[in-house]
C-alpha positions as CSV (number, residue, x, y, z in Angstrom):
1,M,0.0,0.0,0.0
2,L,1.2,3.5,-0.8
3,T,2.7,5.2,2.2
4,V,2.4,9.0,2.6
5,T,5.0,10.8,4.6
6,E,4.1,13.5,7.1
7,A,5.6,16.2,4.8
8,A,3.5,14.9,1.8
9,A,0.4,14.9,4.0
10,E,1.0,18.5,4.9
11,A,1.4,19.5,1.3
12,I,-1.8,17.7,0.3
13,T,-3.6,19.5,3.1
14,A,-2.3,22.8,1.8
15,L,-3.1,22.0,-1.8
16,T,-6.6,20.8,-1.2
17,G,-7.4,23.7,1.1
18,Q,-6.2,26.2,-1.5
19,E,-7.8,24.4,-4.4
20,N,-11.4,24.0,-3.3
21,G,-11.6,25.9,0.0
22,Q,-13.3,23.0,1.8
23,D,-12.5,19.7,3.4
24,G,-13.2,16.5,1.5
25,G,-10.8,16.9,-1.5
26,G,-7.7,14.9,-2.1
27,L,-4.8,14.3,-4.4
28,R,-5.7,11.9,-7.2
29,F,-3.3,9.7,-9.1
30,A,-4.4,8.1,-12.4
31,M,-2.7,6.3,-15.2
32,H,-2.0,8.8,-17.9
33,S,-0.2,6.6,-20.5
34,Q,2.2,3.7,-20.8
35,Q,5.1,4.6,-23.0
36,G,7.6,1.7,-23.3
37,D,8.7,0.6,-19.9
38,S,7.8,3.8,-18.2
39,P,4.2,4.2,-17.0
40,Q,3.1,7.9,-16.7
41,L,0.9,9.1,-13.9
42,A,-1.4,12.1,-13.9
43,V,-1.7,13.9,-10.6
44,S,-4.5,16.3,-9.8
45,V,-6.4,17.8,-7.0
46,A,-9.9,16.3,-6.9
47,P,-13.0,17.3,-4.8
48,E,-13.9,13.7,-4.3
49,P,-12.8,10.2,-5.5
50,E,-14.1,8.8,-8.7
51,S,-16.0,5.6,-8.9
52,G,-13.6,2.7,-8.3
53,D,-10.9,4.8,-6.7
54,K,-9.0,3.5,-3.6
55,V,-9.1,6.2,-0.9
56,L,-6.2,6.5,1.5
57,G,-6.4,8.8,4.5
58,A,-8.4,9.3,7.7
59,D,-11.5,11.4,8.1
60,G,-10.6,15.0,8.6
61,G,-7.0,14.4,7.3
62,P,-5.4,14.6,3.9
63,K,-6.7,12.1,1.4
64,V,-5.1,10.4,-1.6
65,F,-7.4,8.9,-4.4
66,L,-5.9,6.1,-6.4
67,E,-7.3,5.0,-9.7
68,P,-7.2,1.2,-9.7
69,E,-4.2,0.9,-12.2
70,A,-2.3,3.6,-10.3
71,A,-3.0,1.9,-7.0
72,A,-1.4,-1.3,-8.4
73,L,1.6,0.7,-9.7
74,L,2.1,2.6,-6.4
75,D,1.4,-0.3,-4.1
76,D,5.0,-0.6,-2.8
77,K,5.9,3.1,-3.0
78,V,6.2,6.1,-0.7
79,L,4.7,9.5,-1.5
80,D,7.0,12.3,-0.3
81,V,7.8,16.0,-1.2
82,Q,11.1,17.4,-2.3
83,Q,12.2,20.9,-2.6
84,D,14.5,22.0,-5.5
85,E,17.1,24.7,-5.4
86,T,14.6,27.5,-6.2
87,G,12.3,26.5,-3.3
88,E,9.7,24.9,-5.5
89,V,8.1,21.8,-3.8
90,A,7.1,18.8,-5.9
91,F,5.7,15.4,-5.0
92,A,8.0,12.5,-5.4
93,V,7.2,8.8,-5.6
94,L,10.0,6.7,-4.0
95,P,10.6,3.0,-3.4
96,Q,9.8,1.8,0.1
97,A,12.8,1.0,2.2
98,Q,13.4,-2.7,2.3
99,P,14.1,-4.3,5.6
100,Q,17.7,-5.3,6.1
101,P,18.5,-9.0,6.8
102,G,18.9,-9.6,10.5
103,N,16.8,-6.5,11.5
């Protein structure tokens, strides 16, 4: 299951509050296209999940809506935010840390 970091949760809260001015919205991931070996995801702020979307997040907190194909692709990933040298913040999908043998 996709894991959302605290920093990403704060960014989602800020985005959904700015975008629609009310609670209930979320960040939605959907498959955009599959070119070669690289699937492309579309990310948008949505007021509510679409039919069939998997919903991550607790009541009153930030939510992530995953279109079924996107949910499968992101199942073992972490959603985080990264800041570039200009201060722009962008969402990043990273691999989950694998447990080390003996730990």
